[in-house]
C-alpha positions as a LaTeX table, in Angstrom:
\begin{tabular}{lrrr}
\hline
Residue & $x$ (\AA) & $y$ (\AA) & $z$ (\AA) \\
\hline
Met1 & $-11.97$ & $-12.96$ & $-26.67$ \\
Phe2 & $-9.69$ & $-10.23$ & $-27.96$ \\
Ser3 & $-9.48$ & $-9.59$ & $-31.67$ \\
Leu4 & $-6.10$ & $-9.91$ & $-33.38$ \\
Asn5 & $-5.86$ & $-6.14$ & $-33.81$ \\
Phe6 & $-6.80$ & $-5.63$ & $-30.20$ \\
Arg7 & $-3.96$ & $-7.87$ & $-29.05$ \\
Lys8 & $-1.53$ & $-5.62$ & $-30.94$ \\
Ser9 & $-2.79$ & $-2.51$ & $-29.15$ \\
Gly10 & $-1.30$ & $-0.99$ & $-26.00$ \\
Trp11 & $-1.37$ & $-2.86$ & $-22.70$ \\
Leu12 & $-3.30$ & $-0.09$ & $-20.97$ \\
Lys13 & $-6.03$ & $-0.28$ & $-23.60$ \\
Arg14 & $-6.19$ & $-4.06$ & $-23.16$ \\
Tyr15 & $-6.47$ & $-3.61$ & $-19.40$ \\
Leu16 & $-9.31$ & $-1.08$ & $-19.65$ \\
Phe17 & $-11.16$ & $-3.22$ & $-22.17$ \\
Phe18 & $-10.84$ & $-6.12$ & $-19.75$ \\
Arg19 & $-12.14$ & $-4.00$ & $-16.87$ \\
Ala20 & $-14.97$ & $-2.59$ & $-18.98$ \\
Thr21 & $-16.38$ & $-6.10$ & $-19.23$ \\
Asn22 & $-15.17$ & $-7.45$ & $-15.86$ \\
Ala23 & $-16.37$ & $-5.23$ & $-13.04$ \\
Phe24 & $-14.29$ & $-4.79$ & $-9.90$ \\
Thr25 & $-15.28$ & $-6.54$ & $-6.70$ \\
Leu26 & $-14.85$ & $-4.89$ & $-3.33$ \\
Thr27 & $-11.73$ & $-5.84$ & $-1.40$ \\
Glu28 & $-11.74$ & $-6.50$ & 2.35 \\
Pro29 & $-11.14$ & $-2.92$ & 3.56 \\
Tyr30 & $-14.20$ & $-1.70$ & 1.64 \\
Leu31 & $-16.61$ & $-4.52$ & 2.48 \\
Gly32 & $-17.38$ & $-2.95$ & 5.84 \\
Phe33 & $-17.49$ & 0.61 & 4.58 \\
Arg34 & $-20.05$ & 2.68 & 6.45 \\
Glu35 & $-22.21$ & 4.55 & 3.98 \\
Asp36 & $-23.47$ & 6.89 & 6.70 \\
Asn37 & $-19.99$ & 8.41 & 7.01 \\
Leu38 & $-18.57$ & 9.64 & 3.72 \\
Gly39 & $-15.91$ & 11.93 & 5.19 \\
Val40 & $-12.38$ & 12.05 & 3.86 \\
Glu41 & $-11.08$ & 10.36 & 7.01 \\
Asn42 & $-13.37$ & 7.41 & 6.39 \\
Phe43 & $-12.14$ & 7.12 & 2.79 \\
Asp44 & $-8.55$ & 7.48 & 4.01 \\
Asp45 & $-8.99$ & 4.68 & 6.56 \\
Cys46 & $-10.20$ & 2.29 & 3.86 \\
Leu47 & $-7.45$ & 3.35 & 1.46 \\
Tyr48 & $-4.78$ & 2.96 & 4.13 \\
Ala49 & $-5.88$ & $-0.58$ & 4.92 \\
Glu50 & $-5.90$ & $-1.41$ & 1.20 \\
Val51 & $-2.45$ & $-0.05$ & 0.30 \\
Lys52 & $-0.89$ & $-1.34$ & 3.52 \\
Glu53 & $-1.99$ & $-4.88$ & 2.77 \\
Asn54 & $-1.02$ & $-4.85$ & $-0.92$ \\
Gly55 & 2.34 & $-3.18$ & $-0.24$ \\
Ile56 & 1.87 & $-0.01$ & $-2.31$ \\
Leu57 & 2.21 & 2.11 & 0.83 \\
Phe58 & 5.64 & 0.63 & 1.56 \\
Gly59 & 6.94 & 0.83 & $-2.00$ \\
Cys60 & 7.00 & $-2.99$ & $-1.99$ \\
Pro61 & 3.93 & $-4.20$ & $-3.94$ \\
Val62 & 2.78 & $-7.74$ & $-3.27$ \\
Ile63 & 2.05 & $-9.36$ & $-6.63$ \\
Ser64 & $-0.28$ & $-12.32$ & $-6.19$ \\
Pro65 & $-0.21$ & $-15.30$ & $-8.59$ \\
His66 & $-3.60$ & $-14.13$ & $-9.88$ \\
Leu67 & $-2.20$ & $-10.69$ & $-10.75$ \\
Gln68 & 0.87 & $-12.25$ & $-12.36$ \\
Asp69 & $-1.36$ & $-14.41$ & $-14.53$ \\
Leu70 & $-3.55$ & $-11.44$ & $-15.49$ \\
Ala71 & $-0.52$ & $-9.29$ & $-16.34$ \\
Lys72 & 0.73 & $-12.08$ & $-18.59$ \\
Lys73 & $-2.69$ & $-12.54$ & $-20.20$ \\
Leu74 & $-2.95$ & $-8.82$ & $-20.96$ \\
Asn75 & 0.64 & $-8.79$ & $-22.22$ \\
Phe76 & 1.87 & $-6.16$ & $-19.75$ \\
Pro77 & 5.59 & $-5.21$ & $-19.77$ \\
Lys78 & 7.45 & $-8.29$ & $-18.57$ \\
Gln79 & 9.72 & $-6.70$ & $-15.99$ \\
Gln80 & 7.31 & $-4.14$ & $-14.55$ \\
Gly81 & 3.89 & $-5.50$ & $-15.43$ \\
Gly82 & 2.86 & $-6.89$ & $-12.04$ \\
Thr83 & 3.68 & $-3.65$ & $-10.23$ \\
Ile84 & 1.84 & $-1.53$ & $-12.81$ \\
Leu85 & $-1.18$ & $-3.83$ & $-12.78$ \\
Leu86 & $-1.49$ & $-3.72$ & $-8.98$ \\
Tyr87 & $-1.27$ & 0.08 & $-9.08$ \\
Leu88 & $-3.97$ & 0.30 & $-11.76$ \\
Glu89 & $-6.22$ & $-2.15$ & $-9.95$ \\
Thr90 & $-5.96$ & $-0.06$ & $-6.79$ \\
Leu91 & $-6.37$ & 3.30 & $-8.51$ \\
Phe92 & $-9.44$ & 2.37 & $-10.56$ \\
Ser93 & $-11.23$ & 0.22 & $-7.98$ \\
Val94 & $-10.85$ & 2.82 & $-5.21$ \\
Ser95 & $-11.76$ & 5.70 & $-7.54$ \\
Leu96 & $-14.89$ & 3.93 & $-8.74$ \\
Phe97 & $-16.01$ & 3.01 & $-5.24$ \\
Glu98 & $-15.48$ & 6.52 & $-3.89$ \\
Asn99 & $-17.15$ & 8.13 & $-6.91$ \\
Glu100 & $-20.20$ & 5.92 & $-6.58$ \\
Ser101 & $-20.37$ & 6.54 & $-2.83$ \\
Leu102 & $-20.24$ & 10.31 & $-3.32$ \\
Thr103 & $-22.74$ & 10.53 & $-6.18$ \\
Ser104 & $-25.32$ & 7.82 & $-5.41$ \\
Asp105 & $-28.07$ & 9.57 & $-3.47$ \\
Gly106 & $-31.07$ & 7.50 & $-4.49$ \\
Gly107 & $-31.74$ & 9.68 & $-7.53$ \\
Glu108 & $-30.54$ & 9.74 & $-11.10$ \\
Ala109 & $-26.95$ & 9.03 & $-10.10$ \\
Asp110 & $-27.94$ & 5.52 & $-9.02$ \\
Ser111 & $-28.85$ & 4.68 & $-12.61$ \\
Ile112 & $-25.39$ & 5.47 & $-14.00$ \\
Thr113 & $-23.96$ & 2.34 & $-15.60$ \\
Tyr114 & $-20.67$ & 0.80 & $-14.57$ \\
Gln115 & $-19.04$ & 1.52 & $-17.94$ \\
Thr116 & $-20.17$ & 5.16 & $-17.86$ \\
Arg117 & $-18.68$ & 5.58 & $-14.41$ \\
Leu118 & $-15.48$ & 3.81 & $-15.45$ \\
Leu119 & $-15.14$ & 6.12 & $-18.49$ \\
Lys120 & $-15.44$ & 9.13 & $-16.21$ \\
Ile121 & $-12.60$ & 7.83 & $-14.03$ \\
Ile122 & $-10.48$ & 7.13 & $-17.13$ \\
Leu123 & $-10.93$ & 10.73 & $-18.27$ \\
Leu124 & $-10.03$ & 12.01 & $-14.80$ \\
Val125 & $-6.91$ & 9.84 & $-14.79$ \\
Leu126 & $-5.87$ & 11.23 & $-18.18$ \\
Gln127 & $-6.49$ & 14.83 & $-17.14$ \\
Tyr128 & $-4.51$ & 14.40 & $-13.93$ \\
His129 & $-1.57$ & 12.46 & $-15.30$ \\
Leu130 & $-1.32$ & 14.38 & $-18.59$ \\
Pro131 & $-2.21$ & 17.89 & $-17.32$ \\
Arg132 & $-0.79$ & 19.79 & $-20.27$ \\
Ser133 & $-2.65$ & 17.74 & $-22.87$ \\
Tyr134 & $-6.22$ & 18.22 & $-24.02$ \\
Tyr135 & $-8.45$ & 15.58 & $-25.56$ \\
Asn136 & $-11.89$ & 15.78 & $-27.10$ \\
Ile137 & $-13.24$ & 12.34 & $-26.26$ \\
Pro138 & $-16.98$ & 11.72 & $-26.69$ \\
Gln139 & $-18.63$ & 10.45 & $-23.53$ \\
Glu140 & $-21.93$ & 9.37 & $-25.04$ \\
Leu141 & $-20.43$ & 6.29 & $-26.76$ \\
Pro142 & $-20.08$ & 2.93 & $-24.96$ \\
Leu143 & $-16.64$ & 2.53 & $-23.39$ \\
Ala144 & $-15.84$ & $-0.70$ & $-25.25$ \\
Glu145 & $-16.65$ & 1.02 & $-28.55$ \\
Leu146 & $-14.45$ & 4.01 & $-27.66$ \\
Leu147 & $-11.54$ & 1.74 & $-26.83$ \\
Glu148 & $-11.93$ & $-0.13$ & $-30.11$ \\
Gln149 & $-12.39$ & 2.87 & $-32.40$ \\
Asn150 & $-11.40$ & 6.22 & $-30.90$ \\
Asp151 & $-7.88$ & 7.20 & $-31.97$ \\
Thr152 & $-7.79$ & 10.19 & $-29.63$ \\
Leu153 & $-8.46$ & 8.07 & $-26.54$ \\
Asn154 & $-5.99$ & 5.41 & $-27.60$ \\
Gly155 & $-3.30$ & 7.99 & $-28.34$ \\
Ala156 & $-3.76$ & 9.41 & $-24.84$ \\
Leu157 & $-3.55$ & 5.93 & $-23.31$ \\
Ile158 & $-0.22$ & 5.31 & $-25.05$ \\
Gln159 & 1.12 & 8.54 & $-23.53$ \\
Leu160 & $-0.18$ & 7.49 & $-20.12$ \\
Glu161 & 1.64 & 4.16 & $-20.41$ \\
Val162 & 4.96 & 6.03 & $-20.59$ \\
Val163 & 4.06 & 8.21 & $-17.60$ \\
Leu164 & 3.07 & 5.22 & $-15.47$ \\
Leu165 & 6.23 & 3.29 & $-16.27$ \\
Asp166 & 8.35 & 6.33 & $-15.41$ \\
Thr167 & 6.59 & 7.29 & $-12.18$ \\
Val168 & 5.27 & 4.05 & $-10.67$ \\
Thr169 & 7.96 & 1.46 & $-11.37$ \\
Leu170 & 11.74 & 1.35 & $-10.94$ \\
Gln171 & 14.02 & 0.41 & $-13.79$ \\
Gly172 & 16.03 & $-2.76$ & $-13.26$ \\
Tyr173 & 13.54 & $-4.53$ & $-10.98$ \\
Ser174 & 11.20 & $-7.30$ & $-12.00$ \\
Ser175 & 7.68 & $-7.67$ & $-10.66$ \\
Leu176 & 8.93 & $-10.50$ & $-8.45$ \\
Gly177 & 11.54 & $-8.09$ & $-7.05$ \\
Asn178 & 8.61 & $-6.16$ & $-5.63$ \\
Arg179 & 9.89 & $-2.60$ & $-5.92$ \\
Gln180 & 8.12 & 0.51 & $-7.02$ \\
Asn181 & 8.85 & 4.21 & $-6.97$ \\
Asn182 & 8.72 & 5.20 & $-3.29$ \\
Phe183 & 6.52 & 8.16 & $-4.18$ \\
Ala184 & 3.95 & 6.16 & $-6.16$ \\
Phe185 & 1.59 & 6.22 & $-3.20$ \\
Ser186 & 1.65 & 10.02 & $-3.02$ \\
Lys187 & 0.77 & 10.12 & $-6.72$ \\
Leu188 & $-2.16$ & 7.80 & $-6.06$ \\
Tyr189 & $-3.32$ & 9.68 & $-2.98$ \\
Phe190 & $-3.38$ & 13.19 & $-4.45$ \\
Phe191 & $-5.17$ & 11.92 & $-7.53$ \\
Leu192 & $-7.84$ & 10.42 & $-5.27$ \\
Leu193 & $-8.17$ & 13.69 & $-3.36$ \\
Trp194 & $-8.72$ & 15.52 & $-6.63$ \\
Ala195 & $-11.13$ & 12.85 & $-7.90$ \\
Arg196 & $-13.15$ & 13.13 & $-4.68$ \\
Glu197 & $-13.43$ & 16.87 & $-5.22$ \\
Asn198 & $-14.58$ & 16.28 & $-8.80$ \\
Ala199 & $-17.07$ & 13.50 & $-8.14$ \\
Gly200 & $-19.83$ & 15.63 & $-9.68$ \\
Ser201 & $-20.14$ & 16.94 & $-13.21$ \\
Asp202 & $-18.01$ & 20.09 & $-12.90$ \\
Ile203 & $-14.32$ & 19.26 & $-13.21$ \\
Ser204 & $-11.62$ & 21.58 & $-11.84$ \\
Ala205 & $-8.01$ & 21.72 & $-13.01$ \\
Pro206 & $-5.63$ & 19.38 & $-11.12$ \\
Glu207 & $-2.67$ & 21.77 & $-10.84$ \\
Ser208 & $-3.11$ & 22.56 & $-7.14$ \\
Tyr209 & $-3.04$ & 18.84 & $-6.25$ \\
Leu210 & $-0.03$ & 18.22 & $-8.48$ \\
Glu211 & 1.75 & 21.03 & $-6.63$ \\
Leu212 & 0.83 & 19.48 & $-3.28$ \\
Asp213 & 2.29 & 16.17 & $-4.45$ \\
Gln214 & 5.53 & 17.88 & $-5.41$ \\
Lys215 & 5.67 & 19.72 & $-2.09$ \\
Leu216 & 5.22 & 16.48 & $-0.18$ \\
Arg217 & 8.05 & 14.86 & $-2.14$ \\
Glu218 & 10.41 & 17.72 & $-1.29$ \\
Glu219 & 9.53 & 17.55 & 2.39 \\
Met220 & 9.97 & 13.77 & 2.40 \\
Ile221 & 13.52 & 14.15 & 1.06 \\
Phe222 & 14.41 & 16.45 & 3.96 \\
Ile223 & 12.81 & 14.04 & 6.43 \\
Phe224 & 14.76 & 11.14 & 4.91 \\
Ala225 & 17.94 & 13.23 & 5.06 \\
Ala226 & 17.36 & 13.94 & 8.74 \\
Leu227 & 17.34 & 10.19 & 9.40 \\
Ile228 & 20.62 & 9.48 & 7.61 \\
Trp229 & 22.23 & 12.51 & 9.32 \\
Ala230 & 21.12 & 11.22 & 12.75 \\
Asp231 & 24.70 & 10.27 & 13.67 \\
Asp232 & 26.16 & 13.45 & 12.08 \\
Tyr233 & 27.79 & 11.40 & 9.35 \\
Val234 & 26.60 & 10.17 & 5.96 \\
Asp235 & 28.54 & 7.30 & 4.40 \\
Ser236 & 28.64 & 6.50 & 0.68 \\
Thr237 & 25.81 & 3.94 & 0.90 \\
Glu238 & 23.50 & 6.39 & 2.63 \\
Glu239 & 24.39 & 9.10 & 0.15 \\
Lys240 & 23.57 & 6.78 & $-2.75$ \\
Val241 & 20.21 & 5.85 & $-1.18$ \\
Ile242 & 19.13 & 9.47 & $-0.72$ \\
Glu243 & 20.29 & 10.40 & $-4.24$ \\
Asn244 & 18.16 & 7.57 & $-5.64$ \\
Tyr245 & 15.20 & 8.89 & $-3.66$ \\
Ile246 & 15.75 & 12.38 & $-5.06$ \\
Glu247 & 15.75 & 10.96 & $-8.58$ \\
Gln248 & 12.53 & 9.08 & $-7.86$ \\
Thr249 & 10.74 & 12.32 & $-6.90$ \\
Gly250 & 10.42 & 13.17 & $-10.61$ \\
Leu251 & 10.87 & 16.85 & $-9.74$ \\
Gln252 & 12.42 & 19.24 & $-12.26$ \\
Gln253 & 16.15 & 18.67 & $-12.64$ \\
Ser254 & 16.98 & 22.09 & $-11.18$ \\
Lys255 & 15.00 & 21.21 & $-8.06$ \\
Gln256 & 16.67 & 17.80 & $-7.81$ \\
Asn257 & 20.08 & 19.48 & $-8.05$ \\
Glu258 & 19.07 & 21.92 & $-5.33$ \\
Leu259 & 17.95 & 19.10 & $-3.04$ \\
Thr260 & 21.15 & 17.13 & $-3.69$ \\
Gln261 & 23.30 & 20.09 & $-2.68$ \\
Arg262 & 21.20 & 20.84 & 0.39 \\
Ile263 & 21.25 & 17.36 & 1.89 \\
Arg264 & 25.06 & 17.25 & 1.74 \\
Lys265 & 24.95 & 19.47 & 4.81 \\
Pro266 & 23.52 & 18.18 & 8.11 \\
Val267 & 19.71 & 18.13 & 8.26 \\
Lys268 & 18.34 & 18.40 & 11.78 \\
Ile269 & 14.87 & 18.13 & 13.28 \\
Ala270 & 14.75 & 21.93 & 13.53 \\
Asp271 & 15.22 & 22.16 & 9.75 \\
Leu272 & 12.10 & 20.13 & 9.00 \\
His273 & 8.78 & 21.62 & 7.98 \\
Cys274 & 5.71 & 19.43 & 7.73 \\
Ser275 & 2.85 & 20.99 & 5.74 \\
Phe276 & 0.54 & 17.99 & 5.74 \\
Thr277 & $-1.75$ & 17.05 & 8.61 \\
Ala278 & $-3.67$ & 14.07 & 7.17 \\
Val279 & $-3.05$ & 11.02 & 9.35 \\
Ile280 & $-2.62$ & 8.80 & 6.30 \\
Leu281 & 0.24 & 10.97 & 5.02 \\
Gly282 & 1.90 & 11.08 & 8.42 \\
Ser283 & 1.69 & 7.30 & 8.61 \\
Tyr284 & 3.09 & 7.01 & 5.09 \\
Leu285 & 6.04 & 9.24 & 5.96 \\
Val286 & 6.91 & 7.40 & 9.16 \\
Glu287 & 6.60 & 3.95 & 7.57 \\
Gln288 & 8.93 & 5.12 & 4.80 \\
Leu289 & 11.39 & 6.23 & 7.49 \\
Ile290 & 11.26 & 2.82 & 9.13 \\
Leu291 & 11.81 & 1.19 & 5.74 \\
Leu292 & 14.74 & 3.52 & 5.00 \\
Ser293 & 16.36 & 2.60 & 8.31 \\
Leu294 & 16.28 & $-1.03$ & 7.15 \\
Ile295 & 17.39 & $-0.47$ & 3.56 \\
Asp296 & 20.52 & 1.47 & 4.48 \\
Asn297 & 21.36 & $-1.15$ & 7.12 \\
Gln298 & 20.96 & 1.13 & 10.11 \\
Glu299 & 19.68 & $-0.49$ & 13.29 \\
Ala300 & 16.05 & 0.63 & 13.36 \\
Trp301 & 15.56 & 0.64 & 17.12 \\
Gln302 & 18.66 & 2.85 & 17.60 \\
Glu303 & 16.99 & 5.41 & 15.34 \\
Arg304 & 13.72 & 5.27 & 17.28 \\
Glu305 & 14.40 & 8.53 & 19.13 \\
Leu306 & 14.74 & 10.48 & 15.91 \\
Ile307 & 11.76 & 8.76 & 14.27 \\
Glu308 & 9.76 & 9.47 & 17.44 \\
Lys309 & 10.57 & 13.18 & 17.23 \\
Ile310 & 9.61 & 13.32 & 13.56 \\
Ser311 & 6.37 & 11.46 & 14.30 \\
Leu312 & 5.42 & 13.95 & 16.99 \\
Gln313 & 6.19 & 16.79 & 14.60 \\
Leu314 & 3.85 & 15.13 & 12.09 \\
Gly315 & 1.12 & 15.11 & 14.72 \\
Leu316 & 1.23 & 11.37 & 15.41 \\
Ser317 & 0.95 & 10.07 & 18.97 \\
Leu318 & 3.42 & 7.64 & 20.50 \\
Glu319 & 0.66 & 5.03 & 20.46 \\
Lys320 & 0.22 & 5.59 & 16.72 \\
Leu321 & 3.98 & 5.27 & 16.23 \\
Glu322 & 3.92 & 1.90 & 17.98 \\
Gln323 & 1.15 & 0.83 & 15.61 \\
Leu324 & 3.27 & 1.83 & 12.62 \\
Tyr325 & 6.24 & $-0.19$ & 13.83 \\
Gly326 & 3.83 & $-3.09$ & 14.21 \\
Thr327 & 2.40 & $-2.75$ & 10.69 \\
Val328 & 5.86 & $-2.60$ & 9.11 \\
Ala329 & 7.06 & $-5.61$ & 11.10 \\
Glu330 & 3.89 & $-7.54$ & 10.27 \\
Phe331 & 4.22 & $-6.79$ & 6.57 \\
Phe332 & 7.79 & $-8.02$ & 6.42 \\
Ser333 & 7.08 & $-11.07$ & 8.55 \\
Val334 & 4.50 & $-12.18$ & 5.97 \\
His335 & 6.30 & $-11.13$ & 2.77 \\
Asn336 & 10.01 & $-11.29$ & 3.64 \\
Glu337 & 10.74 & $-14.08$ & 1.17 \\
Arg338 & 9.42 & $-11.93$ & $-1.69$ \\
Leu339 & 11.44 & $-8.85$ & $-0.80$ \\
Glu340 & 14.71 & $-9.78$ & $-2.46$ \\
Phe341 & 16.38 & $-6.41$ & $-1.88$ \\
Leu342 & 16.20 & $-6.91$ & 1.91 \\
Lys343 & 17.54 & $-10.46$ & 2.01 \\
Asn344 & 20.69 & $-10.99$ & 4.08 \\
Asn345 & 20.25 & $-7.56$ & 5.63 \\
Ala346 & 21.36 & $-7.65$ & 9.27 \\
Ala347 & 19.22 & $-4.66$ & 10.26 \\
Val348 & 16.06 & $-6.38$ & 9.00 \\
His349 & 16.74 & $-9.54$ & 10.99 \\
Gln350 & 17.53 & $-7.52$ & 14.11 \\
Phe351 & 14.38 & $-5.45$ & 13.66 \\
Gln352 & 12.30 & $-8.61$ & 13.29 \\
Asp353 & 13.88 & $-10.13$ & 16.41 \\
Tyr354 & 13.15 & $-6.94$ & 18.33 \\
Met355 & 9.50 & $-6.91$ & 17.24 \\
Asn356 & 9.10 & $-10.65$ & 17.92 \\
Asp357 & 10.39 & $-10.15$ & 21.47 \\
Lys358 & 7.97 & $-7.26$ & 21.89 \\
Val359 & 5.00 & $-9.38$ & 20.76 \\
Val360 & 6.01 & $-12.24$ & 23.07 \\
Lys361 & 6.08 & $-9.88$ & 26.06 \\
Ile362 & 2.67 & $-8.40$ & 25.18 \\
Val363 & 1.11 & $-11.84$ & 24.69 \\
Arg364 & 2.46 & $-13.14$ & 28.00 \\
Lys365 & 1.23 & $-10.03$ & 29.79 \\
Asn366 & $-2.26$ & $-10.51$ & 28.34 \\
Val367 & $-2.46$ & $-14.30$ & 28.40 \\
Gly368 & $-5.23$ & $-14.21$ & 31.02 \\
Asn369 & $-7.43$ & $-11.98$ & 28.84 \\
Ile370 & $-6.66$ & $-14.17$ & 25.84 \\
Met371 & $-7.69$ & $-17.34$ & 27.66 \\
Asn372 & $-10.94$ & $-15.73$ & 28.83 \\
Glu373 & $-11.80$ & $-14.78$ & 25.26 \\
Ile374 & $-10.91$ & $-18.26$ & 24.00 \\
Lys375 & $-13.16$ & $-19.91$ & 26.62 \\
Glu376 & $-16.05$ & $-17.78$ & 25.36 \\
Thr377 & $-15.38$ & $-18.97$ & 21.80 \\
Lys378 & $-16.52$ & $-22.58$ & 22.06 \\
Glu379 & $-15.39$ & $-23.83$ & 18.65 \\
Leu380 & $-11.91$ & $-22.33$ & 19.04 \\
Ser381 & $-11.36$ & $-23.79$ & 22.49 \\
Glu382 & $-12.48$ & $-27.24$ & 21.29 \\
Leu383 & $-10.12$ & $-27.09$ & 18.30 \\
Leu384 & $-7.17$ & $-25.99$ & 20.44 \\
Val385 & $-7.74$ & $-28.89$ & 22.82 \\
Lys386 & $-8.07$ & $-31.30$ & 19.88 \\
Ala387 & $-4.80$ & $-30.05$ & 18.40 \\
Thr388 & $-2.90$ & $-31.29$ & 21.45 \\
Thr389 & $-3.82$ & $-34.93$ & 20.74 \\
Lys390 & $-4.36$ & $-35.25$ & 16.99 \\
Pro391 & $-3.61$ & $-33.34$ & 13.77 \\
Leu392 & $-6.16$ & $-30.78$ & 12.62 \\
Thr393 & $-7.51$ & $-30.75$ & 9.10 \\
Ala394 & $-6.58$ & $-27.88$ & 6.79 \\
Arg395 & $-10.00$ & $-26.33$ & 7.32 \\
Glu396 & $-9.75$ & $-26.67$ & 11.11 \\
Lys397 & $-6.32$ & $-25.02$ & 11.10 \\
Glu398 & $-7.71$ & $-22.15$ & 9.08 \\
Lys399 & $-10.55$ & $-21.75$ & 11.62 \\
Val400 & $-8.00$ & $-21.63$ & 14.44 \\
Arg401 & $-6.02$ & $-18.95$ & 12.63 \\
Glu402 & $-9.10$ & $-16.84$ & 11.92 \\
Gln403 & $-10.57$ & $-17.12$ & 15.40 \\
Leu404 & $-7.27$ & $-16.51$ & 17.18 \\
Met405 & $-6.94$ & $-13.28$ & 15.16 \\
Asp406 & $-10.49$ & $-12.34$ & 16.11 \\
Val407 & $-9.61$ & $-12.88$ & 19.77 \\
Ala408 & $-6.45$ & $-10.78$ & 19.39 \\
Arg409 & $-8.39$ & $-7.94$ & 17.76 \\
Ser410 & $-10.67$ & $-7.79$ & 20.80 \\
Ile411 & $-7.68$ & $-7.07$ & 23.09 \\
Pro412 & $-6.38$ & $-3.48$ & 22.59 \\
Ala413 & $-2.75$ & $-4.32$ & 23.37 \\
Leu414 & $-2.72$ & $-7.00$ & 20.63 \\
Ala415 & $-4.97$ & $-5.37$ & 18.06 \\
Ile416 & $-2.14$ & $-3.64$ & 16.19 \\
Phe417 & $-0.53$ & $-7.02$ & 15.49 \\
Ala418 & $-3.75$ & $-8.79$ & 14.49 \\
Leu419 & $-3.36$ & $-7.83$ & 10.84 \\
Pro420 & $-4.19$ & $-9.98$ & 7.81 \\
Gly421 & $-1.78$ & $-12.91$ & 7.83 \\
Gly422 & $-0.87$ & $-12.77$ & 11.51 \\
Gly423 & 2.77 & $-13.20$ & 10.57 \\
Leu424 & 4.10 & $-11.91$ & 13.89 \\
Leu425 & 1.29 & $-12.71$ & 16.29 \\
Leu426 & 0.05 & $-16.14$ & 15.25 \\
Pro427 & 3.31 & $-18.09$ & 15.85 \\
Val428 & 3.66 & $-16.43$ & 19.26 \\
Leu429 & 0.11 & $-17.32$ & 20.28 \\
Ile430 & 0.64 & $-20.92$ & 19.21 \\
Lys431 & 3.82 & $-21.18$ & 21.29 \\
Val432 & 2.77 & $-19.21$ & 24.37 \\
Leu433 & $-0.81$ & $-20.37$ & 24.96 \\
Pro434 & $-1.05$ & $-23.27$ & 27.44 \\
Phe435 & $-2.30$ & $-25.80$ & 24.90 \\
Asn436 & 1.07 & $-27.37$ & 24.00 \\
Ile437 & 0.37 & $-26.84$ & 20.31 \\
Leu438 & 3.34 & $-27.65$ & 18.11 \\
Pro439 & 3.99 & $-24.85$ & 15.59 \\
Ser440 & 4.53 & $-27.52$ & 12.94 \\
Ser441 & 0.82 & $-28.31$ & 13.19 \\
Phe442 & 0.21 & $-25.01$ & 11.44 \\
Gln443 & 3.12 & $-24.94$ & 9.00 \\
Asp444 & 2.42 & $-27.81$ & 6.67 \\
Glu445 & 0.09 & $-25.76$ & 4.45 \\
Pro446 & 1.74 & $-23.68$ & 1.69 \\
Glu447 & 1.38 & $-19.92$ & 2.08 \\
Ser448 & $-0.98$ & $-18.57$ & $-0.57$ \\
Ser449 & 1.16 & $-15.44$ & $-1.06$ \\
Gln450 & 4.39 & $-17.28$ & $-1.73$ \\
\hline
\end{tabular}
């Protein structure tokens, strides 16, 4: 229970006190983490799966009922609380997992308590997000005691609240509106890079990573501008979109003004310079391009040539680009009802129709392989046959969903669509497979994410 005084304190302090006494549990991407491979690419793969599923990568966070309830319990800001809470949950859970993975070698590091490790991450977060501030915070005291009594720590947390609200959320959107600053992921990613470097006891200054973050934001603006200049004309809607993106960068006003003036002239592929080679950043950039093509009501598939050229310049293969189209389409197929800002958008519906047709063609082309895999999965084949004559129970339907996705993941051509939720692939499998399964047999259960 929180004390009366504690309830009157800042929401970030309440959150950290809650997390000091309620340890994080591993999410799905990290459950299968291979401890024998601690390379950055391995960390990036887990992070990518995490932020793709929870929507942070797309700038469209998915706020579950559980998170909404927790944000309300901790008295987070009403309009932005869900988005901030999801960001904090991701930042701290990933940081803690990576820190423990990098420092636990069977020696003394293994004996470090959860609260001690959490305090270290808190101090790293403060140093990174408030780089021009210095705090003398004792690390030998228990975290809960520090949060209750240390004025220096609590003063820093109040400052961090302002920074997070300004750089992670968008004004004028509620948590249910599911919007965040489009550059929030880059802020998260470069902090994690810096935290990985400082997993040990010696802590370096974060300035070089902050500069990398700013550089990425500048380059992203030029890449976005190249998309809206694809037809050699920028209308007022497109101009407003790119100006909003420039504002979201949080760069110095002089730099924002410079970018605004520059993108008023045509931006071509030849003008682009990509400094970043990490696959996760290339994927992030391309998925933001796909999202931009939907937001400004352009027809995404008519922009594919330009997005393809940018992808190749970022070092992504055409196969990887197809995967990215699939992940974006899958995300929106599962969460479209939550994304209010894309409702009644013709480009989104056309994009979904295009991707649905693509999935249907792939499934039909691979139906023989699918049937062979199903025959080898005895329980699945029995349930599919049963579904043609009588209704399945809720548990049986869930088994069918899970095992159909497992089958799809075993077939390379379908694997990119076999994502959590199966929003694109599952309805197609149900319709195309020769079991005469009515889609309604699988639609009478409420979606947990709605």
